[in-house]
N, C-alpha and C positions, 0 to 999 in steps of 0.2 A: 504493500500500500504506500510505503514511503516514496516510491518512485513517482507516484501520481501527484504528490504534493510538491510542486516546484516553486510556488509563490512564497518568497521569503517572509513576507508579512503574515501570510496565512500560517506558516510554520511557527512563527513567534507567537501568534495567537493561540495555537494548540499547546505550545510549551507553557504559556502563561496559564492556560486552563488546567494543565496538569499540575503546575505548582500550586494553584489555588485548591486543587483536590487534596494535596498534602496538608495545606493549612486548614482544610475542613475536616481533617482527621482520617482520610482514607489510607489504607495500608501502603507503605512505601514500595513493597515488592510488587504489588498490583499496578501501582502507578509507573514503576520502572518498566514493567513488561509492556504496558500500554504505550509508553514513550518509545520504546525500541520498535514496536510494531508500527506505530504511526509515523515516526520521524526518522528512525535510524540514527545516523550521525548528525550532530548539531554543531554548527560553527561556534567557536568560543565567544565571538563577539555578540552572537544572538543571546547567549546566556546572560551576559552583562546587561544588554538592552532590556531584556525581560524583567530582571530584578529591579533595574532602574525605573521601569514603567510601573511595576507593581507598587513601589514606594510612592511614586508621583501620583498614582491613582488613589492613594489613601490607605494602602496596607501599612500598618504601623511598622516602623523600622525594627522595633523590638521583636515583633512577630517574625520578621525575616531572619533576624539574628537567631532567634530561638530554633527555627527550622532550617537554618543554614546547613547543618550537617546532613539533614534529610535530603536537601537539594543535591548535595555532593554525592551522597550514596546513590540516589536515583540516576544521576548523570554519569556515574562511574562507567567508563568504557564507551561512552556515547559522545564524547566531545571531539569534534573534528578540528585538528590544528593544521590542516592543509593550507599552505600559503603563509603560515606564521613566520615572522622574521626570526633570524638567528642573531646571536650576540657574540662578538669577538672576545677572546681572552682579555681580561682586564676591564671590560665593560661592566657596569653595575649589575646588569641582568646575569651575565656570566658568573659574577661573584655570588649573587644570590643563589644560583643553582649549585655552585660548588659548595657553598655553605649547607645547602640541603643535603648534598651527598655526605658531608661530614656529620650532620645531624643523624642521618640514617645509619651511619656506621656506629655512632654513639649509642643509638637505640638498640642496634643489633647486639652490642656488648651488654647492655642492660638486660636484654631478653635472655641472654645466656645465663646471667645471674638469677633471673626469675626462675629458670629451670634447674638451678642448683639443688641437688637432693639434700635430704636431712643430714647426710654424712659430712657436708661442707661445714666448716667452722662458722657458726652464726655471726660472731662479732666481725670476722674477716669479710663475710658476705655483706653485712650491714655497712661496713666501712667502704667497701667497693661500690655498693649501690649509692651511698650518700655522695661519694666523690663523683660518680657518674651523673647524678642529678644536679650537682653543683655545676658540672660542665654543661649540662643541658640548659641551665639557666642562661647560658650565653646566647640563647635564641632571642633574648630580650633586645640585644643590639641589632639583630637581623630585623626584628619587628619595628624597632625604633627608627631604623633607616627608612623603612617603607613608610611609616607614619609621618615622619618629619621631612623627608626628602622627596619621596615619590608621590604620595597622596596629594600634597598641595598642587602639584602640576596636573594630576588627573582631574582634580576639582576645577582647576583653571580651564581645562578643556571640556567642562560640563559633565564629567563623570563623577557623581557625588555619592550615589547610593551604595555601590559595591565597596568603595573604600571605607565608608562608615560602618558597614556590616562587618568587614574584615577586621577593622580596628577593635570592634567589640569582641570578636573571636580571639584576637591577640590577647586581650585582657583576661578572657576566660582561661586561655592556655597558661598564661603567666601564673594565675592563681592556682591552677591545678598542679603546676610544677612545684611552686612554693609549698603547697599543702603536702605534696608527696615527700618533700624534704623534711617537713616537720614531723610527718608520720614516721619516717625513718629514724629521725633523731630520738623520738619518743620510744620507738621499738628497740633501738640500740641501747638506750638508757635502762629500759625495763627488761632487756634480754628476752623479748617476746618471740614467738615463732614467726618466721618471715612469711610463711605461706599464707597467713591470714591477711597480710597487708598488700600482697602482690596485686589483687584486682584494682586497688586504689592507685597503685603505681602505674598500672597499665592504662588506666583512664588518661593519665597525664601524657604518657608516651604516644598514645593513639591520637590525642589532640594535636600533637606536633606533626605526626604523619599526615593527618587529615589536612592540616594547613599547607603542607608541602604540595599535596594534590591540588588544592584550590589555587595556589600560586602558579604552579607550572602549567596547569590546564587552562587557566583563565586570566589571572592577574598579570603575569609577566608578558604573555603574548599581547594582551590588551594594552599594556603600558608601552611596549615597543612600537605599537601602532600609533599611540597618542602623543608621546613626548617627542619634541624636536631634538636634534643633535646637540644644540646649545643647552637645552634643559638637562639632557643626560650628562653633559659635561659638568653642570653645576652639582648634580647628584654625585658624580664621580669625585669632584674636587672636595666636597664636604664630607664624604663618607668616612675618611680616617678620623675626623673629629669625634664621631660616634663610636667607631670601632667595628671590628669584624667578628663573625661568629665561628669559632673553631676552625677558621681558615684564614690564611694570610695571602692575599693575592700578590703574585710575584710579577705579573706582566703589567707594563704601563700601557694604558689605553690612550690612543691619540685620536681624538675626534676629527672628523673631516671638516674642520673649520679653522681658520687662521687665528681667530680670537682666543681659542682655547690654549694654544701654545703660548701666545703672547701673555695671556693672563697668568699662566704658571710662572713665566720668567719674571713678570712684574712682582708677583708675590714673593719669590725668592730674593729679589733685589730690594724689597722694602726694608727700611731701617727701623730698628726698635730703639727708642731713646731710653737710656738707663741713667741713674743718678751720676754715674762716673764715666759716661760716654755713650756711644751708640754703635750698634752692630746691624749689619744686614742679616736677614734670616739665614742665608746660606753660610755666612761667617759664624753665626751663633751655632748652627747645626754642626759645622766643622769643629768648632771648639769643644762642644759637648761630646762629639764622637772621637776626639783625639786625647782628651785627658785620660790618664792610665787607670781609670776606674769605671765600673759599670754603675750607671745612675738610673734609678726608677723613681718616678714621682707619682704619689697617691694624693688626690685632692682632699679637701676638708670633709667630703662625703664618703671617704674611703674608696673612691673609684680610681683605678689606674688610668692616668692621663698621658704619660710619656715614659719612654725609656731611651737611653742612648744606644747607638749602634756601632760601637768600636769594633776594630777588626779581631780582637782577642777577648771576647766576652767570657767571663767566668761561667755564667749561667745563660743558656740560650733563651731568647725571648722571641715571641711572635706577636705581630700586630693584633692578633686575635685577642690578646689580653687587654687592649685598650678599651675602656668602657666597662670592664669587669670589676666587680667588687673584689678588693684585695683578699678578703676572707675566703673567697672562692678559688683563689690561686694557690691555696695551701692545703695539705692533707688534713683531714678532720682532727688528728692528734695535735696539730700545731695551731689550730684556729683560736683556741682560748688564749694562748700566749700572744699571738698577733693582736687579738682584740684588746688585751690588757695594755700592750705597748701603745696602741692608738688611743685608748681611753686616758692613759696617763699623760700622753702628749696633749690631748684635747683639753684636759683639765688643768694643765700647767704643772702637774706633779713632777714630771720629768721632761727633758728636752732631747735626750739621746739614749741610745741603747746599743751596746757593742757585743758581738759574738765572734768566735773564730772556730773554724772547723778544718778537718782534713778532707779534701774532696778530690778523688781520683789521684791521690798521691801528692796533691798540692796544698799548701797552707793558705787558707782563704780567710780574709777579714770581712765581716759583714756588719755594717753600722747603719743605724736608723737615726735620723735627725728631724726634730719638729721644725717646721717652717712657720714663721710668724711675721705679721706686718709691723709697721712702726709703732702701732698701738698695742702690740702683743696678741692680737687676734690670731687664732690658729688658721693657717692656710692649707696645711697638709703635711705629709711626711715624705722625706727623701731617703731612699735606700741607696747606700754606697757599698759596692762589693769590690774587693781588690785581691789579686793574687800576689801574696807577699813572699812566695817561696824563694825567689832569687834575692830579694832585698834582705831577707834574714841572714844571708851568707856574707853580706858586705862587712869589710873590715878596713881599718886604716882610712885613707883619704884618696879621692881622685878629684883634683882641682880643675877649674875651668881651663887653666893654661895647658893642661895635659891633653886637651882635645886634639885629635888629628883628623 
C-alpha cells in the first residue's frame, strides 16, 4: 500500500494521525505495524515537521515529551536517511557521532558488569559500576553543546518544537544517571546485593541509547540541512569551551569559508592585558605549554576548565575532561580526599596541599594551590605535577657561564 501513497503531504498527515493514536493510548506495537504497512520508510525531515505541527496545532509540548520514547520505538527501523548529508572528521556532527560511539562502548562495559555473577566480589563490582556511571555523566557536555550551540541556530531557522522536546529528554536522562549513581553509592555503603538495583541502572543506560537513536536518525541529519557553514563554524569554535564527551577530536575542521580561518588567526593574535604586561593568546599558550610542569585548572564550581599540553606530561590528559566535575576524574576511593582539599580551599582553611609518589619508576611531585582574587574570593584550584627524578640527583653547581 505504501507505494500508492506518493503525496508527501498526505504521508505526513497519516504519520500525524498515527502519532495522535499513540497519544490517545493505542498500543505502540499496533501503531508501528500500521505505520510500516501504510508508509514504509519515512524521511527524517517529515518526522520533524510532524512533531512541529502537532505542537503548533495545540498538542501540549509536555505530552510530546512524555510520549517521545513511544514515537522513537514506533519509528525504529522506518526512518529513511537517503540523501542525508555527511560530516567530515572534525566537524561538530562528526564529533557528536564519535562521542556516541564512545558512549556505546561505555554502556557495553557497564552491561558486562550487570551480568557479573554472584561469585564476583561485590565491592569491586560496585566500584567499577560507580566509576562507569561517573564516566557516563560526561554525556552532560554532549547535551550541553547541543542545547547551547546547536539548538539556538535550529530555532533561528524556525525549528523550535523538536529541540524543546529533546532538551526535556536530556534533563530526564541526566536525572536518571545521577539517580543511578546515588543508588550505587547507597548499595556500596550498605553492601546490598547488586542484582536488585540492576533494573534501575539499566533504565539510565537505555535512556542514553535511546537519545543516540533520536540524534542520529533525526536531529543530526536535520541540523546538517538547516545550519549554514558559518553557523557550524561558530559551533565548532565554541565547542572546546564546553568540552567533549569521552572523546577528544584530533582533526581540525576547516570550513569552506575564508572568514573562519581569519577569525581563528585573529583570536590567537588577540592580546590579554595583565597587571604586569600583556600577552597574545598564542604566546600565553606557548608559555603554559613550555614551563616544566603539568598544570590543570579547576574553577570555583569544581569543573575542569584547562590543562597545559607540554611535550612530556607526567599524566596524560584528554580534552574530554574539560567541563567534567573534578570529583568524577578520580576513582571512588580518592573522591573524599579530593573533596576535603577543595572544601578546605573554598573555606580558606588551607591554600595548598602537597603529595609525592613513585609513578612508573619516576619520582613525581603533585601540588594543589587555591587561587584567589585580590579580595580573597576563591577562584578555583590549580594542580601542578612535576617529574623531579633527575632534579633529585643534582649536586654541586652549574652556573650560567658554563652554558655551551
